[in-house]
Structures are given as C-alpha cells and as structure tokens.
N, C-alpha and C positions, 0 to 999 in steps of 0.2 A: 238626566246623563243620557248620556249616545255610548254607543258601543264599545270607544276606544276607554272612556273612562272609567266603565263593564271592567274592560277587560284589564287597563290597569290597576284597581281596586282585587280585581280576584290574583293576582302575581305572589307568588312565592309563597312556601309550603305550606301544605297542606295532610289534614288523617282525616282521611271519609271514615266513617260508617256507615253501611249500606245494607238494609234490610228487603230481598224484591218479592215478590209474587209470581210466579206460575199459573196460573191465571188455567193452560190445560189441563198441568198436573196436579191443580189446588195443590201448589208444595209450593211454602215460603222457606227462602235458607236469608243470611247473614252472608256478612264480609265486611273486609276491611284493606283499603289501599291507601299510601301515600298517595299522592298529586304534589308536579311543583311544574310553576304557571309559570312563564317567561314571555317577554314582553318583545317584539323583533319587530323592527324598523323596514318599513318600506324599499328598502333597497337591500334588508340583508341575503342575501341568496336563494336559501328556503323561501321566501316568501317567493320572492323574481322568478325559480322553479316550479313553484304551483298555481306560480298565476299561466307562467309557461301550458303548464299541463292542459289546461282548460280552455285557455288558448283568449287570453284576456290579458290586459294590459297593463302590466303591474303599475303604474304608476294610478295606477284608480281602486288599485288594495290600501286602503286605511289604514292596515298595520300588519302583523303577526304575531301571532303566538305561539311557542312549544309550549306542548302539554303535554305531559310523565306521568306513566302513572307505573305500583310497582305491587300487587297485593295477591288476597286469597277472596278466597267461599268457604264457606261449607263444606256443600259438596263435596267435593272435589279436593280441597286442602292443597291445591297444584299452587304455584308461585303462576299468577296475571299482573304482564308489564310488560311495555308496552311507548310509542307517543305519533304525535299526530304535528298538526300545524298547522295555524284554523288559519281562515283569513279573510275576511272582512270587505264587503261592497256595498257604498250605498246606497237608492236609489236617490237618484235628484229629486224625486217627484214626492217623497214620502220619507224625511231624511234620521226615522227613527226605524223605518228600517233599510234592509237589501239581503242581498248574495252573499251566505258563506260558504266562502271555499274548503274543504275538509282536506287531507292527504286520504289520514284514515279514517271510514264509517261508523258509527256507532255500534253497529251488529257488521260490518261489511267489515274484514281487512281488505281496501280497496278504494280507489279516492273517491266521494260523493261530492256531490253539490247542494247543499238545503238554503230556508230563508231561516232571516234573523229578524226579528220582534223585538224593541225594549222600550215597553210600555212602563211609563215613570224610568223604577228601579229596576223591573226585572227584563230578563233578558229570559228568551222563549229563542229554541231553534226549533225548528221543521222540515223533518226527508223525508222524501214519498223517493218511493222503484216499483220500483212494475212488481216484486213480491213482496216490501214490505214496509211502513213506515213508523218515524220514531218523532216526538216531542220530549223538547225538554227546557225545564222550565226552573232558572235558577233567583234565587236573589238573598240579599241581606239582614242574615239578623239582626247582626251587626257589623263594625270594620273586620272581626276576627270570626262571627262565625256565617258561614254559607251552605246553605241550604238545598238542592235539586233532588227535582220530579221527571221524573222519563217513566214516557209509556213506549211499547212498542206490538205491534199488531203483524202480525204477514196478510195473508193474503187470505188461504183458509181457514183464518179466523184464529188463530194464535195468537197472545197477546199477553204480553209482561209487564208488570210496574214493579219502580222501583221509589223509594226515597232517601236520600243521605243528606249529614248533617256532616259538612267540614268545617272542622279548625284551625284556623290557623300555627301555625307549626315558628315559624318564621322564616326570613325573605329568603328568596332564593341568589345561590350564589351567581355571581357574575359569568358571563364568561371564562376572562380569562383567571382567576379563584379559583375553578371547578377545574380549569387545566394543569393550574399548580396546584391542583390536593390529588385529581391525579394519578402524574409525575413521580409523588409522593409517598406514594403509599406500595 
C-alpha cells in the first residue's frame, strides 16, 4: 500500500476514542472526537496554497487530505475543534517515504513539515522541531477500524503518549452536498 491508498482508505467520518498519558504529571485522561477525512486533488486550491507556503512545486504533491475534528477531553470538557490539510511529497529515491506538509501541526497551531514512512500497510508520521518531536503510527485493524498511537516529546523531557481507536461511521459528504446542507439549515 502507498500513502495515497492509505489516505483513500481513511476517507470518511470516524468516531475516535483516545486515552492519553501525560508522563510529566503521571496523569491519564480520556477523550472522544468526531473526525472527517476528505481526499483533495493535487490541483485543489488548498493543496496549491500549502505547497506555495513551503515553496514546493504543487505538481510534486501526490494528493491532499483535509482532516477536520471536533471533540472533548475529560480534564477540561471544552470543545477542541479544528481542521488541517496534509500534502505528501514522495522521495524519488525511496517511494515508500517522503515529506509531509501540514497546515497545522500535531501540537503547534502553525504550519509544520514532517516525514512519512509507509511500512506495508502501516503509516508512520514523524515531526521534529527545536522544542519538540512527535511520532504517530496509524494502521487498519479492519476496513472500518483504524488504530493510532502517538508519542510527543518536548526538549525538556516532558512527554505524552496516546492511543486512539477510530471506528468509521460513514462516508464524508462531497463538497457540493455539504454546501447544500449548510444552506438548508
């Protein structure tokens, strides 16, 4: 499986249950999110805009993916929502790995670039900066069950781990239908 096939298999509406462990304060918490994953063509304006931000030729983008989430965590019961666009760029010397452009990072609310590696049917995303690093691993247990494990480390030694089980709840609305629904509400 390549990264485009992995993202195609990931499209749809997902219900995600998360357990996180904050190692610095030895605290565990749970959370729940609704996630929508949509494929974007390499000619989509959001893909082109992200490539231009990173000064990358948009024709080198394999595809684009929009991820939207809305959820809560036990500790604050506040709504956590947002959206980001991901754009994979393959490494010509190693077709199962490459650069992953993100509009919004895992722990930072700013653009961040990382690396991806497809190992069989498992996707690993790695992002590093001066102050932190993150590693996320995704795999499908079945076509409608996706699992995710992440590790976040700060330079001062703080780290957090999380495990998510994600159940597909349906297909994502095509953009035309989503716009139609918004105008009828």
